[in-house]
Every structure is written in structure tokens, then in C-alpha cells.
N, C-alpha and C positions, 0 to 999 in steps of 0.2 A: 668598740667592744660589745659584741652582740652575744647571743645565747651560746655560741660555740667558742667563747673566749677561753673556756676551760682547755680546749685543745691547744690554744696558743700558750697559756701559762704553764700547764702541766708539761706539755711538750717541750717548752723552753727550759723548764726545770730539769727534765731528763737530759736534754741536749747539753746543758751546762756541765753535767758530770763528765761527758765525753770531751767537752771542749777545754776543761780546766787544764788538762795536761799541756795543751797547746797555747794557753792564754799567756799573755805577757804579764810577768810578775815583777814589774818595775816601772819606772817612768818610761813612757813610750816616746821614742824619738819622733821629732816633727820635721815635716818638710813644708814648703810653701802651701798656703791655703789654696785649694783647687778652684778652678774657674776664674771668672773675672773678679776683680776686687769689688767690694761692696759699693764703693762710690760710683761704680759704673752700672749698678742696678738701681731700681726704683724701690724705695721703702714703701711697702703697701700696708703694713701693720706696725704700729708703734704703740705699745701698751706699757706704761710706766706706773700704773696704779696710783695716780695722783688722786687727791680727794679722800673721802671717807667711805665711799660705797663702790661696789663693783659696777662697771658700766654694763647694764643689762642689754643695751643695743648691740653689744659685742660678745657677751658671754652668757651661757646658761649655767645652772648649778646642778643639773641632773643629766643623765643620758636621755636620748630622745624617746626611749620607750617608757619613761616615767617622768612625772612632774615633781614629785616630792618623795623622799625616802628611797631613792634608787640604790641599787647595788649590782654586783655581778654574781648572781647566785650560782652559776656553773663553776665558779672558782672556789665556792664555799668560803667567801670572805665574811668577816665578822662584823663589818661596819655597814651602816646605811648612811648614804650621803644626804645631808640636809643643808638647806641654804644658809642657816645661821652659823654653820661651821666655816663659811667663807667670809673672811674679814679683811678689810683694807684699812691700813693705818700707816702713816709716816712713809708713804710711797712704796709699801711692801704689801703683797698679797699673802695672807696666811690661810693655809688649808689646815684646819685644826682638828685633831683626833682627840676625843674624850671618852673616858670609860663611863657610859651611862646608857641605859636601855631606851631605845627609840623605835618608833614604828618604821617599817619599810614597805616595799611593794608586796603584793599578794597577802596582805594582812599579817605578815610575820613581824616579830620584834627582834631587834639586834642588840647585842651587848655594848656596841660602840657606835658613836656618831662621828662622822668625819666630813671633809669637804672636798669638792672637785669643781673644776670649771671646764666648759666645753664650748668651742665656737661652732659646734655642729648643728644639725637640724633638730627641730622639734618633731612631735608626733605627726603634725600636719603642715609644718612650715619648713622652708629651706634652711640651709646652714647660714649662720650669721657671718661666718668668714671661712672660706676654703680657697685653696690655691693649687695650681698644677705646675710643678717645677719652681725652683727658687731656693732660697736659703732661710732657714728659721734658726734664731738664736734665743736662748732662754737663760737668763742669769738667775741662779737658784741656789738654795741651801737645804738639802734633805735632812731630816732628823735622824738621830741614832737611837736604836732600841729594837730588841728582838720582836718580830711580828709586825714591824712597820714596813710599808712597801710604797715608796714614792715612785711616781712615773710621769714622764712627759712623752706623749705619743700621738700618732696620727691615724685617722680612719677615713674611709671614703665618704664623701658628702651624699652619696646615694643610699646611705643607711646599710650598706653591706658590711659584713664583718671582716672581709679581706679585700684588698691587701691591708696590712698594718705595718707601720714603721714605728718602732720603739726608739725614740731619740735618746732616752736614758731611762733606766730603772735602777733604783737603789734599795737594797734590802738593809734594814736597820741594824742587823747583826753583823753585816759586812760592809761598813760605810766607806771603805777604801777601794771598793770594787764597783766598776761601772759595768752595767749590763746593757748590751746593745743588740737589738734583734730586728729582723724583718720577716714577715709571714705573708705568703701569697697562695692563691688558689691555683691548682693545676688540675683542671677537670674537677672530679669529685674529691681529690686529695688536697690536703693543706701541706705546703712545703714551708720550711723555715731554715733560716741561717742565723747564727748568733755568735757573739764574742763576750767573754767574761774577763775583764781586764782589771788587774789590781794596780792602782796608781797611788804612790806614796803621797800622803797629805790630802787626799781627796775629801776626807771627813772634816777637814778644817776650812772654815771660811766659805766665801762665795765662789762659785765656778760658773762658767758660761758653757752651756751644752748646745751643740749645733748640729744640724743636718743640712748638707748641701745636696740638693736633689736635681739631677740633670736627666735628660732623656736616656742617657747611656750608663748612668752610675749613681749610686748613693755613697756619700762620704760622711762619716761621723767624726766630729771634732769636740774636744774639750779644751777650753781656754786657748782656742786657736790652733791646737795641735791635732794633726790628722791621726786618728786611731785605727780606722778600718774603712775599707771600700768594698762595695758589692756591685757587680755588673750583671747583665743578662736578664733572664726572665724574672728575677726578683725585684727589678726596678718598676715601681708602679707608673701608670700613665693616666690615672684618673684624678680629678680634683679631690683633695683631702682636707680635713679639718683638724684642729688641735685639741688635745685633752691634757689636763694636768690633774692629778689626784693623789691623795694619801690614803691608801688602803690599809686595813688592819687584818692580820691573819690571812687565811686563804691557803690553798694547797701548796704554794711555793714557799713563802717564808715561815709558815706555821703560826701558831698562836703566840701572843705576847706572854712573857713570864713576869715574875715579881720584880725583875730588874728594870723593866720598861716603865718609863715615867710618862704619866698622863697629867695634864694635856701635853701633847706633842704637836709640832706644827711643821709643815713643809712650806718654806718661805720662798717666794718668787718676787724678784725685784723688777724684772722687765721681760717682755716677750716682743720680739721684732721679726718681721718677715720681709725679705727683699725678693723682687722678681726682675 
């Protein structure tokens, strides 16, 4: 998520309007999980958030361009991400959004504090974890509430802003809708494809969000059910790292209103990657 993230988010928002007519508004039928079964792959990342602290050898709590108080200014988000908003307890990661003024990058102050994790690079250090091709699964529970924007996504380990794979995005005012997107560069242009899928019961309980990434295709799954596939130039071929965050406001979901409860938390039970 670099400086041109606005293009991705705003473009995705515009794209969703056009796609909603074609979106699946029901439970999506499933077929067999694509590719070889997981027991034939090697588990290369297993994070179950045991203990009481985030494993710093594996995760950062800001984007690579900032060490504390980072945000995505080009999206006009209302939160600054701070390390204290990332909490581990009872085997669950909590990315906690609170209504309080906090400092952010460039000397600005923001009306909300929230949390994020990234396995990506630092300003002068390589990614803590990145992979090229494989399958990532994240068991998570996004919060409900207008203005809340949960996301699990992937970016290039070389600090580029494209390509980008959005494994899932959840807008708090539409918690039964899964937002799935991929963005890639085509010369000087940014191309994107996406799906907005309404799934009954998605707002309730825990769900497993997955991306199956092969040289010739991307496949999105929720709870083992295939939802969408993409082939061709949209499929990345560069090592990518993982990001999970809970944004507040921004150009896509808009600002919270009086019905949104704070603190709110994006809960993540486990993150696993096979290759």
C-alpha cells in the first residue's frame, strides 16, 4: 500500500458500482479446492498468535515508509496505526480501533487510533516474510460498523505498490459482503479486477479467507468454497508479503457515524501459508 493506494481504493469503489449488478447475491456454490491438497504442500508460515505479545521477528506494526503512526494519506483515512493497538490475547490477534486523537506521520494528528500488521520490509531492511506462489489462509472475524474497513492483502516485497492482491476486504456497513480485488501495472496504467459478493451469514462468527496463487491463476476462497478465479496478466509473479489492518474512514467506506461502536476490533485467529 504505497502513495498511489488511492488509485486502488477509489478505483475499486467505482468499480464495485459497476460490478454489483453481476455480483452473486446468495451463497456461492463450491467446487473442489483448486490445485494439490494442502498436505502435499509445505507449511512455510504458521502463526497462531500464542503467548501475549506479537512476534516481532515475523511482523511489523507499520508500513515500511514509517515506523510509528503510519497511515495511508492518499485514501484520506482517519486513523493512524500505532503499535499499542495491536494486541495478542488468548490465541487471538486483535487490531483495535479507538476514537482518540493520536499523532501520525508528517506531524499530523488523527481522530482515531488503530492497528495493523505487516510481514513486509522496513525502510532499510528486507521483508520479514514473503513468498511467490502458494496458498495463504487467514481465519478472521471483521467488526461491524459504518466507517470500519477491515482488509487482508498482499504487496510486493520490493516496496512497489503494484501488483496488489486483496484476499478480503470487509466494509463494516455491509458485513455480509466480501470484497475481492487484484490490481496490477500495465505500463503507466493501473489495471484492476474485482468482485463484490454477498454471502448469507458472513457477518456471524469466524471465517477462513484464502488465496490460492499459481503461475497461471489466482483463486479466492472463503471457508473452502471457491468464489472467484482470475487468469492472465493479472496474476503476479513477484514475491509478496502479507498485510492485515483495520482502517477507519477513508474515501471508500466514509466516516463512522453515531451507530459505530468504539473500541472495535478486527480479530485474527491464525495465518498460514503453504508452498
